[in-house]
Each structure stands twice: as C-alpha cells, then as structure tokens.
N, C-alpha and C positions, 0 to 999 in steps of 0.2 A: 503494499499500500503505501503510495506517494503520499507525501503530507506537506501541504501548503496551508494549512488552517489558521496558524498563528507564528508569531516570532519569539514565543516564551515556552514552548513544548519541550524542548531539549533541557536538561539540567542545568549546567554551567560549562564555561569554557575551561579548558585544561588549567590553564595560570590561574583561575579564580580556585579551582579545587585542590591545586596545589598548594596554594597559599593557605587556606582554611587546613589542610592536611598538616603542615609546617607549623602552625600557631595553635593547633588544637590542644596541647597541654599547658601552654603558657596561661598562669593564672592572670586575671585581670578584674578590675572594678567594673561593674554592672552598669546597664542603663545608658550606655553609649558614653560614659566618662572614661574610657580606656585610652591606651595610647594609639592602639590602631585606628579608632575613630578620629581622634585628635590628628594623626597623620593624614588620614583622607580628607579631613577639613581643609589643612593646611594646603594640601595639594590642589583642592577646589579654588581656594581662595587665590591660589598663584594663577591658576589657569584663566579665573575671571579677572585678575588684574583687579581685586577688590580685597585687600588686605583686612578693613574692617567688617566684611560680611558676616553674618550667622550662618552656620551650615549645620543642618541638623538630618539624621538619618532615619528613615521611615520604612516599613515594610512594603507598601503597596501603595499602588495609584490612587485608589478610591480612598484609602485611608489619609493619605497625604491633601488630597484635594478636599476632602470634609474637615479634616484638622485645620488647615491653613486659612480656607474662606472663614470658617465658623469663628477663629481666633483674630481675622482682620476686621469683620462687620460688626456694627452696632445692630440690634433686632430689627430695626426697620429698613434696612440699607438691603440693596438686591445687586444680583451678579447679571452683567450683560455678557451674552456667549452667542454663538452660532447655534442654529437649532440642529446642527450635526455633532454638536460638541459631547465630549466624553461624558460631563458631568449631565447633560439633558438626557441621553439616550443609554447610557450603559452603567449607571450607578445607583438605581433603584431609589431614585428620590434623596439622595444622601445630603445634598445639600439643604433640600427643601426641610427634610428632617430637623435640621438646626436651626429652622426657622426663618430663612432667606430665600424669597423668590428668586427664580432664574428667569430673566427678558430674553427668550430665545428668539433670535432675529433670523428669518430665512435667508438662506444664502446658498448660491449655486455651485462655489468651489470649495465650500468647508472654511472660508477666510471672512474674516470682518475687516471692515476698512474703517477709518476716520469718519467718514460720512455717515455709516450707519450708527456708530457710537453716538455721534453728536444728535441725530435725528432721535435716537431713543431717549436721550437725557432730556430733549426739549420736550417730548410727549409726557414725561412725568415731572410735572411743573407745580405741583403743590403738595400740602400736607396729607392729603387724602389719598396718597399714592406712595407706593414705595420709593424709595431714594436711590438711584444707581449709583453705585460706590466703587464697585470693581468691575473689570474686563477681563474676563476668561478667555484665554486662547489656546490652542495646542500647538505645537510643531515639531513633527508633522501633524497636520490636521487628521480626523477620522477618516477622511476620504482619501489620504496620502499626497495631498498639496502641501507646497511648503512655503511658508512666508520669507519673502526676501527682504535684507537689511533695510532698503528704502520703504517697504510695508511697515516692518517693525517701528522704524523711525517716525513714520507719519503716526502711527497709532499712538505711540510712546507720546509724541508731541501734544496729541489731541487729550489723551488722559491727563496730562499735568496741566495743559488748559484749563480742563474742566473739572480738576480735584479729584480724578479717578485714580485708584489703584490699577495697575497692569501687571496680571499674573499668568505666568506661562505655562502650562501643563508640558513637560519635556519627556513624557515618557518613552518617545522615540525622537529626542532631540538629537541624538547621534546621527540618525538617518537624516534629520533634517540640514545637518551641518556637512554632510558628505555626498549628497546629490551631485550630480553634473551641473556646475555654475554655481554652487553654493557660495554664499557671501557672508555668512555670519559666523561669528566665534563665541565662545563662551563668554569673552569680555563684553562683546556686544549684548547679549542677555543681562549681564550684570548693570550695564549701563542705563540699559532701555526700561528695564522690568523693575518693579518694586518687589518682586519673588519670582522665582521660578524654580521648576524641577530639573534634575539631571537623571533620566531613568536608567535603573541598571535590569530590571526584571524582563524587559525586550530587548536587552543587549548585552547578554554574556554572564549575568549574576543568577544565582539560583533565586533570589527576590532582593528587593531593596530599590528605594529612589532616596536622592538626595535634594534636599529642600534648602535652596540659596535665599536668605533673606538680604537685601541691600538697601531697602529703606528701614532708617533707624527708628522710625515710629513703630514698626513692625515688631523689634526685638522685645520689649519688656514683656516678662514673665510668660514668654511661648513655650516653654517646657510645661508649664502648669497646664496649658491648653492641650499638649499634646498628651500629659498624663492623664487629664479628664477623659480623652476621647481614646484611650488604651493604645496609644500610639508609640509609648515609650518600651520597646524591648529590652527585657532583663539581661538578655545575651546579645546586648547591643554590639560587642566586638564582631560578632559575625558581619554586620553590616559594613562596619569600618573594614575589616579585612578583605573584603570582595572589592569595595570601591578602591581601595588602596592598590590592590592588585591589578584593576583594569585600568586606572590613570596612569601607571607608568609606562615609559615609552610610547605613547601615542596608542596603546591598544585599545582604549576605549572606541575611538575613531577607525581604527583599522579592522575592527569586528564589524561595524557599522557600515564599512565601504564593501565589505564582502556581502553584506545580505543586498545593497545596493545593486551592487554588480549583476547579482544573479538574479534580481528583480528586472534589472535592465536587459539581461539576456533572454529572459521570459518575454518580456513584453515587446523585444523587437521580433521576436520569432512567431508569437501570436499576429501582430500587424502583417508580418509577411505572409502568413497563412489566410489573412483576409477577415481576422477578427476585428471588429470596431471594440473601443473603450469607451465608458460610461463617462469616466473623467480622465484629464490628462494629468497623472500621476507620476512625478519622477523620482519616488521614493520606493520602500521596498513593499509597499501594499499596491496592486494592481487589479483593475476592475474590469475585467472582459465581459462581454455579453455573448450569452449562448442561447441556444434553443432549448425549450423542455426536453427534448429528445436527448440532446447533447449533455445536458445537466444530468439526467438520467444515467447516462452511460457513464458519465465520468465519474459518479458516486461509487461505481465499482471498482474504481482504480485509484481514487485519490480524496484524500480529507480537504476539505474547503468550507467557506461559509458562503452564504447567499445573501448579497446585500440587499436586492430588492427583485421584484417581479412586477411586470406590465405587457402592455401589449406588444412592445418592441422586444421581449423576449426576457431572459433571466440575468440580470448583473450579479456576477458571483466575485468573490475576493480572494485573489490568491497572496500570500504573504511569504516572504522569504526571511531568513534569519542569518546570524552570524555563522550556524552549523549547516546550511544549505549546501548540497552537493550539485555540483555542475552535471554530474550524470544524472540527477533526478530532475534538474530543469531538461536534459534533453529527452528523458523519458516522456515528461509530461507532453512536451512540444511533438513527440513522436504520436502519441496517442490523441492528440489534438488534431494533428495533421490527417490521421486515419478517418477521424469523425467530424471532418470539416464539413 
C-alpha cells in the first residue's frame, strides 16, 4: 500500500531517534526547564535573530493554537481567519471552547489579505459585536499555498496599523520556507509576527511544536496559561532534545526540501498525464482532480484523503513527507497513468 495521506505518519527521522537514545539516561529537571529545552530555545532565538524572544515547547498543533490564542485575547475579543484555516475546520471548536469567536473569511487560495482583514474590522464597529483582535494565518496554508514575504509584510503592516496581533501557525513552516522561489526566513516571521510556531510533528519529530513569542506584551505569565491548558509536559526534555537535533546543521529545512521535492515530482508527473489541480500548491500538499471511478480504484493501492466532491469530480489530497521515497512516487504515477 502506497501512503500519501499525511506528513506525520512515520515515527521520526534517524537523527531525532539517535538524540533521544543518546540522552535517555541523563537525569534532568522536568516541565521544560532542562538543559535540552534551553539549548533548543537558544538555537531558535539565534535563527530568528530575536535574542529577547520567549520560546515554549508544546506537544501538538491544536494544543498550541488553543493555549496561545486563549492567553492572548480578552473574553470579548475575536480571531480573524481564512475559512479554510486549521482552527476553523480541524480543531473541533477548540478556540470557541475558550470563548473566542472566529470570524471565518471566505478565500479562494487559503490566504488572507490586508484588504480582507481591514474589511472585517470595519464590519465589527461597536460594543454589540465581538472585537477583532488577532489575525490567524498558517504557512503553508491548509490548501498548500504559501505566503510570500511581500504578502506577510502587507498583513503585518495592516495588523500593526489596526492594533491587531498577527499569529502564524507554522505546523508546515519548513515546507513554506523551502518551496521553489521561497523568500521568507525565521527572522522574517520573528520580525513580522507577534507570535508564530515552528512545527515539528509534520517535519521529522515524533511530536512537538515550538511557540515563539516576539511581542513583549504576550510574555507575562504565559507558562501559567500553558499549565492551565495541560500544555506543560512533565518530560519536557523530550521536546527539547528533538528540536535541538533537527535544528543542527540545517537539518530542519533539509527534511522539508525533500518533502517538497517529492511533491514537485508527483505534481509534474500528474500534470503531464493530463490531471488537473484544484489549487496551484507549490508545497508538499497537492490536490489533483479525479473521477469517482479513479478514486475508487486508487483506494485499493494508496492511502490518501478526499478534500471535496462536486460535479467536476473528486479533489483528493496527496501529501509527501521527509520520509517519502522516490520509488513510491514513481509507483503512484505509474498507477495514475494506467488509470488516466
């Protein structure tokens, strides 16, 4: 069975497993106060060129989004997000469960713009409505598209003008920074966002997300918010060890380059076979359109997700990872050719 369902199904890259084994019997303090978390946090601050930033390590994406947004906002404040955003469709109302409304804006390509944000703020004009306070984006987006540096800069400028926080969910940040033509860096996110995450779960770690806070107004008592949400891991060293391992020698971005390269090979092969794409995604998620018959046949050979169904066909999602093999891409393309 070929596997293109997601980018977190494999365990962890060998360097992470080696690091965990090598440090296994070293006693440490708990709750992320150990030397491994400190080293990983220092490495992140260095990459971000943000020596004063706070860095916190959490287990998963929904946990970090729920914890961070809940800590950042007052009870009457709301989040602006694309309607395809992870917090809108994949987190079972976690943000709303904290009491914060999400203003989900319809988008075509998964991306918010300064104009959309400005219009949403203007619509919420008095105390009878929730007060927009935070703009949530993800890079890459849930449909595989990528914010460029100019797009991020425009959003950041708009948010600062309007007094909004800009928060970037970076579950697939490495993919966004390594697509062909990518022009963003860790330092850009630290400079343009009030907070952002560096995803590990979908890029070679067993689990883990690093939350980077660059706005000093968000610093006080954040660990209290983490503890209240059950987001401080007793064996926090496991997060620090893993991030420290992948941040060495450019490994974090190297893993993502491989995933993107496998997706590019698959995407180009499908286009050459005559398949169309639902969205122009340059990252490690691609969305070809199949007929219902093709989808049914493919299920016998491959694990994948269905994105949507309509009169035009079935939009499926193929995702590549740091561990995807070239021969598996070739096998999938051969199957797709035989069933074109």
